[in-house]
TORZABA-30749 format. One line per 3 residues: their letters; for each residue x, y, z of N, C-alpha, C, O. Coordinates in nm, 3 decimals. Each point is the difference from the previous one (the first is absolute). Layout:
BEGIN
a	X,Y,Z,X,Y,Z,X,Y,Z,X,Y,Z  ... .
***
This chain:
BEGIN
xxx	-0.984,3.955,3.465,0.140,-0.042,-0.018,0.077,0.050,0.078,-0.015,0.119,0.031  0.119,-0.193,0.021,0.111,0.007,0.114,0.075,0.136,-0.073,0.010,-0.014,-0.122  0.034,0.121,0.165,0.079,0.097,-0.026,0.156,0.020,0.074,-0.001,-0.030,0.120 .
xxx	0.085,0.058,-0.153,0.109,0.035,0.106,0.065,0.168,-0.049,-0.025,0.054,-0.108  0.096,-0.006,0.198,0.053,0.121,-0.046,0.143,-0.009,-0.045,0.086,-0.058,0.066  -0.062,0.122,-0.192,0.129,0.000,-0.040,0.046,0.161,-0.019,-0.076,0.097,0.000 .
xxx	0.197,-0.098,-0.014,0.054,0.144,-0.020,0.085,0.003,-0.142,0.071,-0.098,-0.020  -0.072,0.203,-0.081,0.066,-0.002,-0.092,0.023,0.129,-0.063,-0.095,0.078,0.000  0.209,-0.042,-0.056,0.036,0.149,-0.056,-0.054,-0.031,-0.157,0.033,-0.095,-0.071 .
xxx	-0.127,0.204,0.039,-0.029,0.015,-0.144,0.023,0.133,-0.043,0.003,0.081,0.093  0.014,-0.033,-0.209,0.040,0.109,-0.067,-0.110,0.112,0.062,-0.117,-0.036,0.017  0.147,0.138,0.008,-0.093,0.118,0.050,-0.091,0.030,-0.100,-0.114,0.028,0.036 .
xxx	0.147,-0.027,-0.174,-0.102,0.038,-0.089,-0.117,-0.143,-0.021,-0.116,0.014,-0.037  0.161,-0.107,0.061,-0.104,-0.126,0.016,-0.090,0.015,0.124,-0.123,-0.005,-0.005  0.194,0.024,0.114,-0.083,0.017,0.115,-0.106,0.110,0.000,-0.107,-0.012,0.059 .
xxx	0.147,0.135,-0.140,-0.111,0.103,-0.022,-0.102,-0.045,-0.105,-0.117,0.036,0.011  0.146,-0.091,-0.082,-0.085,-0.073,-0.106,-0.106,-0.100,0.077,-0.120,0.004,-0.029  0.163,-0.079,0.111,-0.094,-0.105,0.066,-0.078,0.098,0.106,-0.118,-0.030,0.021 .
xxx	0.170,0.143,0.047,-0.074,0.075,0.090,-0.091,0.072,-0.075,-0.113,0.007,0.049  0.138,0.058,-0.176,-0.098,0.086,-0.063,-0.125,-0.105,-0.033,-0.116,0.030,0.030  0.148,-0.147,-0.090,-0.115,-0.108,-0.058,-0.099,-0.029,0.152,-0.123,-0.010,0.011 .
xxx	0.232,0.000,0.095,-0.108,-0.049,0.105,-0.090,0.106,0.054,-0.109,-0.029,0.049  0.159,0.170,-0.059,-0.083,0.120,0.039,-0.097,0.013,-0.110,-0.114,0.026,0.038  0.133,-0.037,-0.176,-0.118,-0.002,-0.079,-0.098,-0.107,0.005,-0.112,0.021,-0.048 .
xxx	0.139,-0.124,0.098,-0.089,-0.125,0.012,-0.041,-0.015,0.150,-0.097,-0.070,0.026  0.149,0.117,0.048,-0.056,-0.021,0.144,0.066,-0.158,0.054,-0.026,-0.050,0.109  0.086,0.011,-0.178,0.053,-0.136,0.018,0.160,0.021,0.087,0.078,0.087,-0.038 .
xxx	-0.050,-0.164,0.137,0.145,-0.005,0.056,0.100,-0.024,-0.089,-0.014,-0.097,-0.074  0.127,0.176,0.064,0.117,-0.017,-0.075,0.036,-0.163,0.011,0.030,-0.057,-0.104  -0.033,-0.004,0.205,0.064,-0.107,0.014,-0.094,-0.114,-0.089,0.047,-0.109,-0.030 .
xxx	-0.178,0.149,-0.003,-0.084,-0.080,-0.080,0.042,-0.004,-0.140,-0.021,-0.103,-0.064  0.077,0.201,0.013,0.092,-0.003,-0.147,0.111,-0.059,0.011,0.030,-0.091,-0.077  0.046,0.131,0.169,0.127,-0.078,0.008,-0.025,-0.130,-0.001,0.049,-0.066,-0.092 .
xxx	-0.128,0.003,0.188,-0.004,-0.155,0.000,-0.077,-0.035,-0.147,0.020,-0.114,-0.041  -0.087,0.183,-0.025,-0.056,-0.032,-0.135,0.098,-0.035,-0.089,0.003,-0.108,-0.058  0.101,0.221,0.043,0.098,-0.013,-0.075,0.116,-0.103,0.027,0.072,-0.052,-0.086 .
xxx	-0.067,0.034,0.212,0.097,-0.114,0.051,-0.071,-0.152,-0.049,0.068,-0.087,-0.055  -0.174,0.074,0.077,-0.073,-0.101,-0.028,0.006,-0.044,-0.144,0.034,-0.111,-0.039  -0.066,0.199,-0.024,-0.008,0.010,-0.159,0.154,-0.046,-0.047,0.014,-0.096,-0.075 .
xxx	0.097,0.171,0.125,0.116,-0.031,-0.055,0.076,-0.140,0.048,0.091,-0.042,-0.072  -0.125,-0.027,0.188,0.037,-0.100,0.053,0.014,-0.125,-0.100,0.099,-0.072,-0.006  -0.221,0.057,-0.074,-0.026,-0.120,-0.095,0.084,0.021,-0.111,0.063,-0.094,-0.049 .
xxx	-0.056,0.195,0.010,0.118,0.034,-0.118,0.156,-0.021,0.039,0.082,-0.063,-0.067  -0.062,0.123,0.178,0.151,-0.016,0.054,0.035,-0.149,0.040,0.114,-0.047,-0.005  -0.220,-0.015,0.042,0.030,-0.147,0.062,0.032,-0.056,-0.162,0.109,-0.051,-0.025 .
xxx	-0.198,0.064,-0.063,0.019,-0.063,-0.146,0.117,0.026,-0.056,0.068,-0.088,-0.051  -0.034,0.206,0.056,0.127,0.057,-0.061,0.125,-0.071,0.044,0.081,-0.054,-0.075  -0.075,0.063,0.221,0.112,-0.020,0.066,0.015,-0.179,-0.020,0.106,-0.056,-0.028 .
xxx	-0.207,0.003,0.045,-0.025,-0.155,-0.027,0.065,-0.041,-0.118,0.076,-0.096,-0.002  -0.106,0.172,-0.107,0.075,-0.005,-0.158,0.141,0.006,0.027,0.081,-0.083,-0.043  -0.048,0.199,0.125,0.159,0.000,-0.010,0.065,-0.099,0.076,0.116,-0.030,-0.030 .
xxx	-0.177,-0.030,0.132,0.038,-0.113,0.080,0.006,-0.123,-0.097,0.100,-0.071,-0.007  -0.220,0.048,-0.072,0.014,-0.121,-0.088,0.123,0.025,-0.067,0.084,-0.090,0.002  -0.053,0.221,-0.075,0.108,0.009,-0.101,0.137,-0.029,0.070,0.096,-0.059,-0.049 .
xxx	-0.108,0.112,0.177,0.156,-0.049,0.056,0.005,-0.159,0.032,0.103,-0.067,-0.008  -0.210,0.024,0.039,0.012,-0.158,0.013,0.026,-0.087,-0.130,0.060,-0.107,0.002  -0.117,0.172,-0.123,0.017,-0.055,-0.121,0.153,0.024,-0.039,0.058,-0.088,-0.064 .
xxx	0.000,0.188,0.095,0.137,0.020,-0.021,0.088,-0.061,0.083,0.116,-0.018,-0.038  -0.157,-0.019,0.157,0.088,-0.087,0.100,-0.028,-0.141,-0.042,0.077,-0.083,0.048  -0.161,0.044,-0.118,-0.012,-0.132,-0.043,-0.103,-0.066,0.126,0.010,-0.122,0.017 .
xxx	-0.077,0.175,0.043,-0.091,-0.035,0.107,-0.113,-0.034,-0.049,-0.065,-0.071,0.077  0.000,0.100,-0.204,-0.142,-0.027,-0.043,0.044,-0.116,-0.113,0.107,-0.012,-0.061  -0.236,-0.072,0.057,-0.003,-0.111,-0.083,-0.060,0.040,-0.140,-0.116,0.042,0.001 .
xxx	0.177,-0.049,-0.112,-0.042,0.071,-0.124,-0.029,-0.105,-0.119,0.067,-0.103,0.008  -0.157,0.112,-0.120,-0.021,-0.106,-0.077,0.043,0.068,-0.150,0.011,0.120,-0.023  0.004,-0.203,-0.048,0.049,0.042,-0.154,-0.153,-0.005,-0.069,-0.099,-0.054,0.050 .
xxx	0.104,0.120,-0.170,-0.135,0.034,-0.057,-0.050,-0.158,-0.071,-0.118,-0.033,-0.015  0.210,-0.033,-0.013,-0.053,-0.143,-0.038,-0.068,-0.070,0.104,-0.103,-0.066,-0.014  0.168,0.084,0.120,-0.062,-0.088,0.126,-0.135,0.072,0.048,-0.093,-0.068,0.044 .
xxx	0.086,0.207,-0.054,-0.160,0.055,-0.013,-0.073,-0.045,-0.089,-0.106,-0.050,0.040  0.130,0.050,-0.171,-0.086,-0.046,-0.080,-0.055,-0.143,0.021,-0.122,-0.017,-0.005  0.214,-0.096,0.031,-0.038,-0.127,0.029,-0.081,0.011,0.115,-0.108,-0.058,-0.013 .
xxx	0.128,0.125,0.144,-0.069,0.007,0.082,-0.162,0.042,-0.035,-0.100,-0.067,0.024  0.108,0.188,-0.082,-0.151,0.052,-0.053,-0.051,-0.092,-0.104,-0.113,0.025,-0.041  0.168,-0.113,-0.002,-0.050,-0.081,-0.140,0.017,0.078,-0.139,-0.079,-0.018,-0.093 .
xxx	0.163,0.086,0.086,0.026,0.077,-0.117,0.113,-0.062,-0.088,0.027,0.046,-0.111  0.029,-0.141,0.158,0.122,-0.057,-0.075,-0.063,-0.054,-0.115,-0.113,-0.049,-0.001  0.209,0.063,-0.120,-0.041,-0.063,-0.145,0.031,-0.112,0.008,-0.018,-0.076,-0.095 .
***
């Protein structure tokens, strides 16, 4: 996997927790920071995607369907 260097500011307490974990396990601190970032990105993309959909809906940019249209489409109409 290709990597790149980035710089960011994190709270001192969080840095200390990552450093402690790294010391206790013998892995580099960057390993755990990368694990946390990788785990969080999917959730963040999902949540902000939903917020974007809501904005688009409110702005009238999304095509919507009524319940009766959905029932007909799914073959559930009486």
